[in-house]
C-alpha positions in Angstrom: 131.4 49.4 106.8 134.9 49.3 105.6 134.2 46.8 102.9 131.2 48.8 101.8 133.3 51.9 101.5 135.8 50.1 99.4 133.1 48.8 97.0 131.7 52.3 96.8 135.1 53.8 95.9 135.9 51.1 93.3 132.6 51.4 91.4 132.5 55.2 91.7 135.5 55.3 89.3 134.7 52.2 87.4 133.9 52.9 83.7 133.9 50.4 80.8 137.3 51.7 79.6 138.8 51.4 83.2 138.0 47.8 83.8 141.5 46.5 83.4 141.7 45.0 86.9 138.4 43.2 86.5 139.1 42.1 82.9 142.5 40.7 83.9 140.9 38.5 86.5 137.6 37.5 84.9 137.3 38.3 81.2 138.8 38.7 77.8 138.6 42.3 76.6 139.0 41.6 72.9 136.4 40.4 70.5 138.2 37.3 69.4 139.1 33.9 71.0 136.2 33.9 73.5 135.3 30.9 75.5 132.0 29.1 75.3 132.2 27.2 78.6 129.8 29.1 80.8 126.0 29.4 80.6 124.3 31.7 83.1 124.5 35.5 83.1 124.2 37.8 86.1 123.0 41.4 86.3 123.9 44.1 88.8 122.6 47.6 89.2 123.4 50.1 91.9 120.5 50.7 94.3 122.1 53.8 95.9 122.3 57.2 94.4 125.8 57.5 95.9 127.1 54.8 93.5 127.7 55.0 89.8 124.5 53.5 88.3 125.7 50.6 86.4 124.5 47.1 85.4 126.5 44.0 85.0 125.8 40.7 83.2 128.3 37.9 84.2 128.7 34.1 83.7 128.4 32.3 87.0 128.3 28.6 86.1 130.1 26.4 83.5 127.3 23.9 82.6 128.6 22.6 79.3 129.8 19.2 80.6 126.6 18.5 82.4 124.3 19.8 79.6 126.2 17.9 77.0 126.1 14.6 78.9 122.3 15.0 79.6 121.5 15.8 76.0 123.8 12.9 74.8 121.7 10.5 76.9 118.4 12.0 75.6 119.5 11.9 72.0 121.0 8.4 71.9 117.6 6.6 71.3 117.3 8.6 68.1 120.7 7.7 66.8 122.1 11.2 67.3 125.5 11.5 68.9 126.7 14.8 70.5 130.2 15.4 71.7 131.4 18.0 74.2 133.1 19.8 71.4 130.0 19.8 69.2 127.8 20.9 72.0 130.1 23.8 72.9 130.4 24.9 69.3 126.8 24.5 68.1 124.5 24.4 71.1 125.8 26.2 74.1 124.1 29.5 74.7 121.3 28.7 72.2 117.6 28.0 72.9 117.1 24.3 73.0 114.3 24.2 70.4 116.6 25.8 67.9 119.6 23.4 68.1 117.4 20.3 68.8 115.4 21.3 65.7 118.6 21.1 63.6 119.6 17.8 65.1 116.2 16.2 64.8 115.0 17.6 61.4 112.5 19.9 63.0 110.4 17.1 64.4 108.5 18.9 67.2 107.4 15.6 68.9 111.0 14.4 69.1 112.2 17.8 70.3 109.7 17.7 73.2 110.6 14.1 74.0 114.4 14.7 73.9 114.1 17.8 76.1 111.9 16.0 78.6 114.5 13.2 78.7 117.3 15.7 79.1 115.6 17.4 82.0 115.1 14.0 83.7 118.8 13.1 83.3 120.2 16.5 84.1 120.1 16.6 88.0 122.2 13.5 88.3 124.9 15.3 86.4 125.1 18.5 88.4 128.4 17.4 89.9 129.9 18.2 86.5 128.9 21.8 86.7 131.6 24.3 87.8 130.8 27.3 89.8 132.5 30.6 89.0 133.4 31.2 92.7 135.3 34.4 91.9 132.2 36.1 90.5 130.1 34.8 93.3 132.6 36.3 95.8 132.2 39.7 94.0 128.4 39.3 94.0 128.4 38.7 97.8 130.5 41.8 98.3 128.1 44.0 96.3 124.8 42.6 97.4 124.1 45.1 100.1 124.1 48.0 97.6 123.3 46.3 94.2 120.2 44.6 92.9 121.0 41.3 91.2 119.2 39.3 88.5 119.9 36.1 86.6 119.1 36.3 82.8 119.3 33.1 80.9 117.9 31.2 77.9 117.8 28.0 80.0 114.6 26.4 81.4 113.5 27.8 84.8 113.2 24.5 86.5 116.8 23.6 85.6 118.1 27.0 86.7 116.4 26.9 90.0 117.6 23.3 90.6 121.2 24.4 89.9 120.9 27.3 92.2 119.6 25.0 94.9 122.3 22.5 94.3 125.0 25.2 94.9 123.0 26.9 97.7 122.8 30.1 95.6 119.0 30.4 95.4 118.9 33.6 97.4 121.6 35.4 95.5 119.3 37.1 93.0 116.5 39.7 93.1 115.3 38.8 89.6 115.3 35.6 87.5 114.5 35.8 83.8 114.5 32.4 81.9 113.2 31.2 78.5 109.7 31.3 80.0 109.8 35.1 80.7 111.8 36.1 77.6 109.9 35.4 74.4 112.8 36.1 72.0 115.9 34.3 72.9 119.5 35.2 72.2 120.8 36.5 69.9 117.8 38.8 70.4 118.6 41.3 73.2 115.2 41.0 74.9 116.5 39.3 78.1 119.1 42.0 78.7 116.7 44.8 77.9 114.0 43.3 80.2 116.5 43.2 83.1 117.6 46.8 82.5 113.9 48.0 82.3 113.1 46.1 85.5 115.7 48.0 87.5 115.4 51.3 85.5 118.9 51.3 84.2 119.9 52.4 80.7 122.1 50.4 78.3 124.8 53.0 78.6 124.9 52.3 82.3 125.2 48.6 81.9 128.1 46.2 81.3 127.4 42.7 80.0 129.7 39.8 80.5 129.1 37.1 77.9 130.8 34.0 76.4 128.7 32.5 73.7 128.3 33.8 70.1 124.6 34.3 70.6 125.2 36.1 73.8 127.7 38.4 72.3 125.2 39.3 69.5 122.5 39.9 72.1 124.9 42.2 74.0 125.8 44.1 70.9 122.1 44.5 70.0 121.2 45.8 73.5 123.4 48.8 73.1 125.3 48.1 76.3 129.1 47.8 76.7 130.2 44.2 77.0 133.2 42.1 77.9 134.0 38.5 77.0 134.2 35.9 79.8 137.2 33.6 79.8 136.9 29.9 80.5 136.3 29.1 84.2 139.5 27.7 85.7 
């Protein structure tokens, strides 16, 4: 009860302009110099009328090293190299068909083959994924009073496998992936679908993002947003 009371007090006074404590610990507040190292967003909304009704989107895993390594393996037979830097700069946060189309000249058969090979290689590389334990600790504190949802441009099977690997599969009330969201980032559809699901307005939502496409989607959603730093 004591912890619940503390959470209630904290979020009752929490407005986008008052998030200095949270921003100092988890995010960059400016619009420049953002990191591209995380990949999965998290959504919160208050389920109690005694709380400020707000939503949150946060980055909970850094999947860049594992994703890059899996795609590098899958692209190698086609003579395409992909460094960590290139993946972070040009691929992270984007729908796979978009960046693979650029790398493979729009060849749909190759895109499908490379993505299938990537999915096959990916689980063996999960040890390279870094969990944002600070954000999961916050999530655990809030779960009794907040709905949670994961909104991502990633493939559902990969997301579910990562959650199982880190024993986080029961942390979310809603999971929206590239299967459920027809228009991927930078379109705001995923964020808006999560807001609609829980009946929360953009003005009562805070989005935490790290990729250029995610920032554009956040801006287009009409919700306040903060920029997530690199997971350390």
